[in-house]
Backbone as numpy.savetxt, mean C-alpha at the origin, in Angstrom:
# Nx Ny Nz CAx CAy CAz Cx Cy Cz
23.75 26.26 10.09 22.37 25.90 9.78 21.87 24.80 10.70
22.71 23.80 10.97 22.28 22.68 11.80 21.86 23.16 13.18
22.61 24.14 13.78 22.30 24.61 15.10 20.94 25.31 15.12
20.66 26.10 14.07 19.39 26.79 13.98 18.22 25.83 13.91
18.43 24.64 13.43 17.34 23.69 13.25 17.10 22.81 14.48
17.79 23.10 15.59 17.66 22.25 16.78 16.21 22.09 17.24
15.43 23.17 17.38 14.04 22.97 17.83 13.25 22.05 16.90
13.44 22.25 15.61 12.72 21.41 14.65 13.15 19.95 14.78
14.45 19.70 14.89 14.93 18.33 15.02 14.43 17.68 16.30
14.40 18.44 17.39 13.86 17.90 18.64 12.39 17.55 18.48
11.66 18.42 17.83 10.23 18.18 17.58 10.03 16.93 16.73
10.75 16.84 15.62 10.57 15.72 14.68 11.00 14.40 15.31
12.15 14.37 15.94 12.67 13.12 16.48 11.86 12.67 17.70
11.38 13.62 18.50 10.55 13.25 19.65 9.27 12.56 19.19
8.65 13.09 18.15 7.44 12.47 17.63 7.74 11.11 17.02
8.82 11.04 16.24 9.15 9.81 15.54 9.59 8.71 16.50
10.39 9.08 17.50 10.98 8.07 18.38 10.12 7.78 19.61
9.51 8.84 20.17 8.79 8.67 21.43 7.28 8.90 21.32
6.84 9.34 20.14 5.41 9.46 19.91 4.72 10.62 20.60
5.48 11.64 21.01 4.85 12.76 21.68 5.78 13.96 21.76
5.29 15.07 22.32 6.11 16.29 22.41 7.23 16.14 23.43
8.22 17.01 23.32 9.38 16.94 24.21 8.98 17.18 25.66
7.91 17.96 25.88 7.50 18.28 27.25 7.05 17.05 28.03
6.68 16.00 27.32 6.20 14.81 28.00 7.25 13.75 28.23
8.51 14.04 27.92 9.56 13.03 28.03 10.17 13.03 29.43
10.52 11.85 29.90 11.20 11.75 31.19 12.69 12.06 31.00
13.45 12.20 32.09 14.86 12.57 31.95 15.67 11.61 31.08
15.40 10.33 31.20 16.14 9.37 30.38 15.84 9.57 28.90
14.57 9.80 28.58 14.19 10.03 27.19 14.75 11.35 26.69
14.77 12.35 27.55 15.34 13.64 27.15 16.82 13.48 26.80
17.54 12.70 27.60 18.96 12.48 27.32 19.15 11.74 26.00
18.30 10.75 25.77 18.38 10.01 24.51 18.04 10.91 23.33
17.05 11.77 23.53 16.68 12.72 22.47 17.84 13.65 22.15
18.52 14.13 23.17 19.68 15.02 22.95 20.73 14.32 22.08
20.99 13.04 22.38 21.98 12.28 21.60 21.54 12.15 20.14
20.28 11.82 19.94 19.77 11.62 18.57 19.80 12.91 17.78
19.44 14.02 18.44 19.48 15.32 17.76 20.91 15.67 17.38
21.85 15.43 18.29 23.25 15.73 18.00 23.76 14.90 16.83
23.37 13.63 16.79 23.79 12.75 15.68 23.23 13.26 14.35
21.96 13.64 14.36 21.36 14.10 13.10 21.94 15.44 12.69
22.18 16.31 13.64 22.82 17.59 13.32 24.19 17.36 12.70
24.94 16.44 13.27 26.27 16.15 12.73 26.18 15.63 11.31
25.23 14.72 11.08 25.08 14.16 9.73 24.65 15.24 8.75
23.69 16.07 9.16 23.26 17.17 8.28 24.43 18.09 7.97
25.23 18.37 8.99 26.37 19.24 8.76 27.34 18.65 7.75
27.61 17.35 7.86 28.50 16.69 6.90 27.93 16.76 5.49
26.64 16.47 5.38 26.01 16.46 4.05 26.06 17.85 3.42
25.71 18.85 4.22 25.61 20.20 3.67 26.96 20.88 3.50
28.03 20.23 3.99 29.36 20.78 3.78 30.02 20.22 2.52
29.40 19.24 1.89 29.99 18.63 0.70 29.78 19.51 -0.51
30.60 19.28 -1.51 30.52 20.11 -2.71 29.18 19.95 -3.42
28.57 18.78 -3.26 27.26 18.57 -3.91 26.23 19.58 -3.41
26.34 19.97 -2.12 25.38 20.90 -1.55 25.47 22.28 -2.20
26.64 22.61 -2.78 26.78 23.89 -3.44 25.92 24.03 -4.67
25.43 22.92 -5.17 24.58 22.95 -6.36 23.09 23.01 -6.02
22.80 23.07 -4.72 21.41 23.00 -4.28 20.92 24.39 -3.86
19.77 24.77 -4.37 19.10 26.00 -3.95 17.68 25.62 -3.56
17.33 25.85 -2.30 15.96 25.57 -1.83 15.20 26.89 -1.86
14.33 27.04 -2.82 13.60 28.29 -3.00 12.49 28.49 -1.99
12.05 29.74 -1.88 10.96 30.07 -0.95 9.68 29.33 -1.32
9.46 29.16 -2.61 8.24 28.47 -3.04 8.24 27.02 -2.55
9.41 26.38 -2.62 9.52 24.99 -2.17 9.27 24.88 -0.67
9.88 25.79 0.10 9.67 25.78 1.55 8.21 26.09 1.87
7.65 27.06 1.16 6.25 27.42 1.40 5.30 26.27 1.13
5.59 25.52 0.07 4.74 24.37 -0.25 4.81 23.32 0.85
6.03 23.04 1.36 6.20 22.07 2.44 5.46 22.54 3.69
5.52 23.83 3.97 4.83 24.38 5.14 3.32 24.26 4.98
2.82 24.53 3.79 1.38 24.41 3.54 0.88 22.99 3.74
1.71 22.02 3.35 1.31 20.62 3.53 1.17 20.29 5.02
2.07 20.82 5.83 1.99 20.58 7.28 0.77 21.26 7.87
0.58 22.52 7.54 -0.56 23.27 8.07 -1.87 22.62 7.64
-1.88 22.06 6.42 -3.09 21.43 5.89 -3.53 20.20 6.66
-2.66 19.68 7.51 -3.04 18.51 8.33 -3.91 18.92 9.53
-3.97 20.22 9.79 -4.73 20.72 10.93 -6.08 21.26 10.47
-7.02 21.30 11.40 -8.35 21.81 11.08 -8.35 23.32 10.89
-7.40 24.00 11.53 -7.34 25.46 11.41 -5.92 25.94 11.67
-5.67 27.17 11.26 -4.36 27.79 11.51 -4.12 27.92 13.01
-5.19 28.21 13.75 -5.05 28.37 15.20 -4.63 27.06 15.85
-5.19 25.94 15.39 -4.81 24.64 15.95 -3.35 24.34 15.64
-2.92 24.69 14.43 -1.52 24.50 14.05 -0.60 25.30 14.97
-0.94 26.55 15.22 -0.09 27.40 16.06 -0.07 26.91 17.50
-1.21 26.41 17.98 -1.24 25.85 19.34 -0.34 24.63 19.44
-0.32 23.82 18.38 0.52 22.62 18.39 1.99 22.99 18.36
2.33 24.02 17.59 3.71 24.50 17.60 4.14 24.90 19.01
3.27 25.67 19.67 3.59 26.12 21.03 3.70 24.94 21.99
2.86 23.95 21.80 2.89 22.77 22.67 4.22 22.05 22.56
4.85 22.13 21.38 6.15 21.50 21.16 7.31 22.47 21.41
6.99 23.67 21.93 8.05 24.63 22.24 8.70 25.22 21.02
7.93 25.42 19.94 8.50 25.92 18.69 7.82 27.20 18.25
8.57 28.01 17.53 8.03 29.16 16.81 7.95 28.79 15.33
7.17 29.56 14.58 7.03 29.31 13.15 8.40 29.38 12.47
9.25 30.32 12.91 10.56 30.47 12.30 11.42 29.21 12.50
11.25 28.54 13.66 11.98 27.30 13.91 11.57 26.23 12.90
10.28 26.16 12.66 9.78 25.16 11.72 10.28 25.44 10.31
10.25 26.70 9.90 10.69 27.06 8.56 12.17 26.75 8.37
13.00 27.11 9.39 14.42 26.80 9.28 14.67 25.30 9.18
13.94 24.54 10.01 14.10 23.09 9.97 13.69 22.50 8.64
12.57 22.99 8.11 12.12 22.51 6.81 13.13 22.83 5.71
13.67 24.04 5.74 14.64 24.43 4.71 15.86 23.50 4.74
16.35 23.23 5.96 17.51 22.35 6.07 17.16 20.94 5.61
16.00 20.44 6.03 15.60 19.09 5.65 15.44 18.96 4.14
14.88 19.96 3.52 14.72 19.95 2.07 16.08 19.99 1.37
17.00 20.76 1.93 18.35 20.83 1.34 19.05 19.49 1.45
18.97 18.86 2.61 19.58 17.55 2.80 18.97 16.54 1.84
17.65 16.56 1.73 16.98 15.64 0.81 17.41 15.86 -0.64
17.58 17.13 -1.02 17.98 17.43 -2.39 19.40 16.95 -2.67
20.29 17.08 -1.68 21.66 16.59 -1.86 21.65 15.07 -2.04
20.90 14.38 -1.18 20.85 12.92 -1.28 20.24 12.47 -2.61
19.28 13.23 -3.08 18.70 12.89 -4.39 19.73 13.09 -5.50
20.50 14.15 -5.38 21.55 14.42 -6.37 22.60 13.31 -6.35
22.98 12.88 -5.16 23.94 11.78 -5.03 23.36 10.51 -5.63
22.11 10.24 -5.34 21.47 9.05 -5.89 21.43 9.06 -7.40
21.28 10.25 -7.98 21.24 10.35 -9.44 22.57 9.96 -10.09
23.64 9.98 -9.30 24.94 9.63 -9.86 25.23 8.14 -9.77
24.28 7.37 -9.29 24.48 5.91 -9.23 24.64 5.35 -10.63
25.44 4.28 -10.79 25.60 3.67 -12.11 24.24 3.27 -12.70
24.12 3.43 -14.00 22.87 3.09 -14.68 22.71 1.57 -14.76
21.51 1.11 -14.55 21.19 -0.31 -14.68 21.03 -0.64 -16.16
21.80 -1.59 -16.63 21.77 -1.95 -18.04 20.70 -2.96 -18.37
20.48 -3.13 -19.66 19.45 -4.04 -20.13 19.76 -5.48 -19.73
21.01 -5.86 -19.79 21.36 -7.25 -19.46 21.13 -7.54 -17.98
21.42 -6.58 -17.13 21.18 -6.77 -15.70 19.69 -6.93 -15.43
18.89 -6.11 -16.10 17.44 -6.21 -15.92 16.90 -7.53 -16.44
17.42 -7.97 -17.59 16.95 -9.24 -18.15 17.35 -10.41 -17.24
18.53 -10.34 -16.66 18.96 -11.41 -15.75 18.03 -11.48 -14.54
17.60 -10.31 -14.05 16.68 -10.29 -12.92 15.35 -10.93 -13.31
14.90 -10.63 -14.50 13.65 -11.21 -15.02 13.75 -12.73 -15.07
14.87 -13.24 -15.53 15.05 -14.68 -15.64 15.17 -15.35 -14.27
15.80 -14.67 -13.32 16.06 -15.28 -12.02 14.90 -15.15 -11.04
13.90 -14.34 -11.38 12.77 -14.11 -10.47 11.45 -14.35 -11.21
11.34 -15.52 -11.78 10.18 -15.84 -12.61 8.86 -15.67 -11.85
8.85 -16.05 -10.57 7.60 -16.01 -9.81 7.05 -14.59 -9.70
7.93 -13.59 -9.66 7.48 -12.20 -9.56 6.73 -11.75 -10.80
7.00 -12.39 -11.92 6.45 -11.93 -13.19 5.53 -12.98 -13.81
4.91 -13.77 -12.94 3.94 -14.75 -13.39 2.57 -14.36 -12.84
1.64 -14.12 -13.73 0.28 -13.79 -13.30 -0.38 -15.07 -12.80
-0.96 -15.06 -11.59 -1.54 -16.29 -11.06 -2.77 -16.73 -11.84
-3.13 -17.98 -11.65 -4.35 -18.50 -12.26 -5.54 -17.66 -11.83
-6.44 -17.41 -12.78 -7.64 -16.64 -12.49 -8.87 -17.39 -12.99
-9.98 -17.14 -12.33 -11.22 -17.82 -12.72 -12.36 -16.81 -12.77
-13.21 -17.00 -13.78 -14.41 -16.19 -13.90 -15.54 -16.93 -13.22
-16.26 -16.22 -12.34 -17.22 -16.89 -11.47 -18.56 -16.16 -11.46
-19.63 -16.96 -11.43 -20.98 -16.45 -11.18 -21.45 -17.01 -9.84
-22.37 -16.29 -9.22 -22.84 -16.68 -7.90 -24.34 -16.51 -7.77
-24.95 -17.40 -7.00 -26.31 -17.22 -6.51 -26.22 -17.23 -4.99
-26.72 -16.18 -4.36 -26.69 -16.05 -2.91 -28.10 -15.98 -2.36
-28.38 -16.80 -1.37 -29.63 -16.72 -0.61 -29.24 -16.40 0.83
-29.68 -15.27 1.33 -29.28 -14.84 2.66 -30.07 -15.56 3.74
-29.56 -15.46 4.96 -30.18 -16.10 6.13 -30.55 -15.02 7.12
-31.76 -15.11 7.68 -32.20 -14.16 8.69 -33.00 -14.90 9.75
-32.77 -14.55 11.00 -33.52 -15.17 12.08 -34.78 -14.39 12.42
-34.90 -13.18 11.88 -36.06 -12.35 12.23 -36.71 -11.72 11.00
-36.26 -12.11 9.81 -36.81 -11.53 8.59 -37.97 -12.35 8.07
-38.23 -12.26 6.76 -39.32 -13.02 6.16 -39.09 -14.52 6.29
-40.15 -15.31 6.36 -40.01 -16.76 6.56 -39.12 -17.43 5.53
-39.15 -16.97 4.28 -38.35 -17.63 3.24 -36.85 -17.50 3.47
-36.45 -16.58 4.38 -35.02 -16.42 4.67 -34.61 -17.02 6.02
-35.52 -17.73 6.67 -35.09 -18.49 7.82 -34.15 -19.58 7.35
-33.22 -19.95 8.19 -32.12 -20.83 7.78 -32.57 -22.06 7.00
-33.48 -22.89 7.51 -33.85 -24.10 6.75 -34.53 -23.77 5.43
-35.30 -22.69 5.42 -36.01 -22.31 4.19 -35.04 -21.77 3.14
-34.03 -21.00 3.58 -33.04 -20.47 2.65 -32.29 -21.62 1.98
-31.89 -22.58 2.77 -31.16 -23.71 2.21 -32.04 -24.50 1.25
-33.28 -24.72 1.63 -34.20 -25.47 0.76 -34.41 -24.75 -0.56
-34.52 -23.43 -0.53 -34.69 -22.66 -1.76 -33.49 -22.86 -2.68
-32.28 -22.80 -2.08 -31.08 -22.93 -2.91 -30.91 -24.36 -3.40
-31.31 -25.33 -2.61 -31.24 -26.73 -3.06 -32.14 -26.94 -4.27
-33.31 -26.30 -4.26 -34.23 -26.42 -5.41 -33.62 -25.76 -6.65
-33.01 -24.63 -6.45 -32.35 -23.96 -7.58 -31.24 -24.83 -8.13
-30.43 -25.39 -7.24 -29.32 -26.23 -7.70 -29.82 -27.46 -8.46
-30.91 -28.04 -7.99 -31.46 -29.21 -8.69 -31.87 -28.84 -10.10
-32.48 -27.68 -10.27 -32.87 -27.24 -11.61 -31.63 -27.01 -12.48
-30.59 -26.44 -11.88 -29.39 -26.13 -12.66 -28.63 -27.38 -13.06
-28.69 -28.41 -12.25 -28.03 -29.67 -12.65 -28.70 -30.26 -13.88
-29.97 -29.92 -14.08 -30.67 -30.35 -15.28 -30.37 -29.44 -16.45
-30.26 -28.13 -16.16 -30.01 -27.13 -17.22 -28.94 -26.15 -16.74
-27.68 -26.55 -16.76 -26.61 -25.67 -16.26 -26.55 -24.32 -16.96
-26.98 -24.26 -18.21 -26.88 -23.02 -18.96 -27.81 -21.93 -18.43
-28.73 -22.29 -17.56 -29.69 -21.31 -17.02 -29.19 -20.66 -15.73
-27.91 -20.84 -15.40 -27.39 -20.27 -14.16 -27.64 -18.76 -14.11
-27.33 -18.06 -15.19 -27.53 -16.62 -15.21 -28.98 -16.23 -15.01
-29.91 -17.00 -15.62 -31.33 -16.71 -15.45 -31.76 -16.90 -14.00
-31.30 -18.00 -13.39 -31.65 -18.26 -11.99 -31.05 -17.19 -11.07
-29.83 -16.76 -11.37 -29.21 -15.72 -10.55 -30.00 -14.43 -10.65
-30.38 -14.06 -11.86 -31.13 -12.81 -12.06 -32.48 -12.86 -11.34
-33.08 -14.03 -11.29 -34.42 -14.16 -10.71 -34.41 -14.33 -9.20
-33.37 -14.99 -8.66 -33.44 -15.40 -7.26 -32.29 -14.94 -6.37
-31.14 -14.59 -6.93 -29.99 -14.25 -6.08 -30.24 -12.97 -5.31
-29.79 -12.95 -4.07 -29.93 -11.77 -3.21 -28.60 -11.03 -3.07
-27.75 -11.21 -4.08 -26.48 -10.50 -4.17 -26.62 -9.42 -5.25
-25.97 -8.26 -5.09 -26.05 -7.24 -6.14 -25.64 -7.76 -7.52
-24.83 -8.82 -7.56 -24.41 -9.37 -8.85 -25.59 -9.95 -9.63
-26.74 -10.09 -8.99 -27.94 -10.56 -9.70 -28.26 -9.64 -10.87
-27.93 -8.35 -10.72 -28.19 -7.40 -11.80 -27.34 -7.70 -13.03
-26.27 -8.46 -12.84 -25.40 -8.86 -13.93 -25.45 -10.38 -14.11
-26.63 -10.94 -13.84 -26.87 -12.38 -14.01 -25.87 -13.21 -13.18
-25.54 -12.69 -12.00 -24.70 -13.43 -11.06 -23.21 -13.30 -11.29
-22.80 -12.55 -12.30 -21.37 -12.47 -12.62 -20.63 -11.65 -11.56
-19.67 -12.30 -10.87 -18.82 -11.60 -9.92 -17.57 -11.06 -10.59
-17.13 -11.71 -11.67 -15.95 -11.25 -12.38 -14.86 -12.31 -12.40
-13.67 -11.89 -12.78 -12.52 -12.77 -12.85 -11.63 -12.50 -11.65
-11.35 -13.55 -10.88 -10.66 -13.37 -9.60 -9.46 -14.30 -9.50
-8.51 -13.91 -8.67 -7.37 -14.75 -8.31 -7.65 -15.43 -6.98
-6.82 -16.38 -6.63 -6.95 -17.04 -5.33 -6.85 -16.00 -4.21
-7.66 -16.20 -3.18 -7.61 -15.30 -2.04 -8.53 -14.12 -2.13
-9.30 -14.01 -3.21 -10.20 -12.86 -3.38 -11.51 -13.07 -2.64
-12.05 -14.27 -2.68 -13.35 -14.57 -2.09 -13.18 -15.07 -0.65
-14.31 -15.28 0.02 -14.27 -15.95 1.32 -13.51 -17.27 1.16
-12.75 -17.68 2.17 -11.93 -18.89 2.02 -12.69 -20.11 1.53
-13.88 -20.34 2.08 -14.65 -21.52 1.65 -15.05 -21.42 0.19
-15.46 -20.23 -0.23 -15.82 -20.03 -1.64 -14.59 -20.14 -2.53
-13.50 -19.59 -2.06 -12.25 -19.62 -2.82 -11.81 -21.05 -3.08
-11.81 -21.86 -2.04 -11.39 -23.26 -2.21 -12.30 -23.98 -3.18
-13.60 -23.74 -3.06 -14.54 -24.42 -3.95 -14.34 -23.99 -5.40
-14.25 -22.68 -5.62 -14.12 -22.17 -6.99 -12.90 -22.75 -7.69
-11.77 -22.80 -6.99 -10.53 -23.24 -7.63 -10.40 -24.76 -7.68
-11.46 -25.46 -7.28 -11.50 -26.91 -7.47 -12.47 -27.31 -8.57
-13.20 -26.32 -9.10 -14.21 -26.61 -10.13 -13.58 -26.68 -11.52
-14.17 -27.50 -12.37 -13.83 -27.48 -13.79 -14.62 -26.37 -14.46
-14.22 -26.01 -15.66 -14.94 -24.96 -16.39 -16.38 -25.41 -16.64
-17.35 -24.55 -16.26 -18.76 -24.86 -16.44 -19.38 -25.63 -15.29
-18.56 -26.07 -14.33 -19.08 -26.88 -13.23 -19.72 -26.00 -12.16
-20.74 -26.54 -11.50 -21.47 -25.83 -10.44 -21.09 -26.45 -9.10
-20.88 -25.59 -8.12 -20.46 -26.07 -6.81 -21.62 -26.68 -6.04
-21.29 -27.30 -4.92 -22.32 -27.64 -3.95 -22.75 -26.39 -3.21
-23.67 -26.56 -2.28 -24.13 -25.41 -1.49 -23.05 -25.07 -0.46
-22.69 -23.81 -0.42 -21.62 -23.33 0.45 -22.17 -22.28 1.39
-21.73 -22.30 2.63 -22.23 -21.33 3.60 -21.12 -20.41 4.07
-21.43 -19.11 4.13 -20.57 -18.12 4.74 -21.42 -17.26 5.65
-20.84 -16.24 6.23 -21.60 -15.35 7.10 -22.66 -14.57 6.32
-22.54 -14.53 4.99 -23.54 -13.84 4.17 -24.78 -14.69 3.92
-24.60 -16.00 3.95 -25.72 -16.89 3.65 -25.25 -18.13 2.90
-26.16 -18.68 2.06 -25.85 -19.87 1.27 -25.52 -19.45 -0.17
-24.51 -20.09 -0.75 -24.02 -19.73 -2.07 -24.00 -20.94 -3.00
-24.21 -20.65 -4.28 -23.85 -21.56 -5.36 -22.89 -20.80 -6.27
-21.84 -21.47 -6.72 -20.89 -20.87 -7.64 -20.86 -21.66 -8.93
-20.60 -20.97 -10.03 -20.29 -21.63 -11.29 -19.01 -21.05 -11.85
-18.10 -21.92 -12.22 -16.86 -21.48 -12.85 -17.11 -21.30 -14.33
-17.08 -20.06 -14.80 -17.35 -19.77 -16.21 -16.10 -19.82 -17.08
-14.94 -19.71 -16.47 -13.72 -19.72 -17.28 -12.49 -19.84 -16.41
-11.43 -20.40 -16.99 -10.17 -20.58 -16.29 -9.05 -19.99 -17.13
-8.32 -19.06 -16.54 -7.13 -18.51 -17.19 -5.91 -19.04 -16.44
-5.15 -19.94 -17.04 -4.00 -20.53 -16.34 -2.97 -19.47 -15.97
-2.15 -19.82 -14.99 -1.03 -18.94 -14.65 -0.19 -18.68 -15.89
0.27 -17.44 -16.04 0.96 -17.07 -17.28 2.13 -16.13 -16.99
3.27 -16.42 -17.56 4.44 -15.57 -17.40 4.24 -14.28 -18.18
4.49 -13.15 -17.52 4.38 -11.86 -18.19 5.52 -11.73 -19.19
5.21 -11.13 -20.32 6.22 -10.97 -21.36 7.28 -9.96 -20.93
8.52 -10.23 -21.32 9.63 -9.33 -21.00 9.33 -7.91 -21.45
8.76 -7.77 -22.63 8.49 -6.45 -23.18 7.52 -5.66 -22.29
6.64 -6.38 -21.58 5.65 -5.70 -20.75 6.20 -5.27 -19.39
7.28 -5.87 -18.95 7.78 -5.58 -17.60 9.20 -5.01 -17.58
9.85 -4.93 -18.72 11.26 -4.52 -18.73 11.46 -3.13 -18.14
10.60 -2.17 -18.48 10.75 -0.82 -17.95 10.58 -0.80 -16.43
9.60 -1.56 -15.97 9.33 -1.61 -14.54 10.53 -2.23 -13.79
11.11 -3.26 -14.37 12.26 -3.91 -13.73 13.44 -2.95 -13.65
13.71 -2.27 -14.74 14.85 -1.34 -14.75 14.63 -0.20 -13.75
13.40 0.28 -13.63 13.11 1.34 -12.65 13.33 0.82 -11.24
12.89 -0.40 -10.97 13.04 -0.98 -9.64 14.52 -1.16 -9.30
15.27 -1.72 -10.24 16.69 -1.96 -9.99 17.45 -0.65 -9.88
17.04 0.35 -10.66 17.72 1.64 -10.57 17.45 2.29 -9.22
16.23 2.13 -8.71 15.91 2.69 -7.41 16.76 2.01 -6.33
16.95 0.71 -6.43 17.81 0.01 -5.47 19.26 0.50 -5.58
19.71 0.69 -6.82 21.08 1.17 -7.03 21.26 2.57 -6.43
20.25 3.41 -6.55 20.31 4.75 -5.97 20.46 4.67 -4.46
19.65 3.81 -3.82 19.70 3.70 -2.36 21.06 3.16 -1.90
21.57 2.16 -2.61 22.89 1.62 -2.26 23.97 2.69 -2.39
23.88 3.47 -3.47 24.88 4.50 -3.73 24.84 5.57 -2.64
23.64 5.95 -2.23 23.51 6.96 -1.17 24.06 6.41 0.15
23.74 5.17 0.49 24.27 4.59 1.73 25.80 4.55 1.71
26.35 4.17 0.58 27.81 4.12 0.45 28.41 5.51 0.60
27.80 6.49 -0.01 28.28 7.89 0.08 28.22 8.38 1.51
27.13 8.05 2.22 27.00 8.49 3.61 28.05 7.83 4.49
28.34 6.55 4.25 29.41 5.90 5.02 30.76 6.57 4.75
30.95 6.93 3.50 32.24 7.54 3.12 32.42 8.89 3.80
31.42 9.73 3.78 31.58 11.07 4.36 31.59 11.03 5.88
31.06 9.93 6.46 31.02 9.82 7.91 32.28 9.18 8.49
33.09 8.61 7.61 34.31 7.95 8.10 35.32 8.99 8.57
36.02 8.68 9.66 37.02 9.65 10.18 38.10 9.93 9.14
């Protein structure tokens, strides 16, 4: 089987390693490609000669589905066939290569399934030792008023006028902070004006850096100074603060066990491959 898949392996490895068809490779690259193909053929042969491979059946439907996925990447069947020819392949070469690749993948999946099961205690220990992974960062609920800047638009959006407009709004809000939503609905040039300036609840790094720094320095209910970004001039109000919070074990235990089991599968497969490759 490995020998029959040579054209497919040359096609796949040439694209993966050299980024192009075999016809475009220089002699040194061709020699390197030959070595890589031989190595992969040898590995496939070892894998498919193991007893685990005897339990694998790659059906026509499975191969057909894989082929359809490849053809679906092209604009037309004709383009797909031209690309095959450009790589020196026939459709039968591709089908044989796919069948072998699917069989190898199925064997490795079967081997991975035999990895030791990750127990509850191992998962809980991971949870305890990696607290930062399971801590939701501080979040803040923010409203915004945006006045844009234009050098060629209406006079009220010229730079000095835009700033003056926002300064007047801020002065009113310092007298009546509770009217922030009203002022946003009436004057903000951000789509959030339709929701009285509400941008939502965000974590650090969500907004423009200048806005982000300002928001996460505000107390609850506090209004920022005037801030400038490439969008224009902004006012922010911090409507709420949700402190960083550790996720409950019950909410993440399944996810942790799945993650650790996936790592165990990969380790088990690597160990199995080393074992079958040893002289």
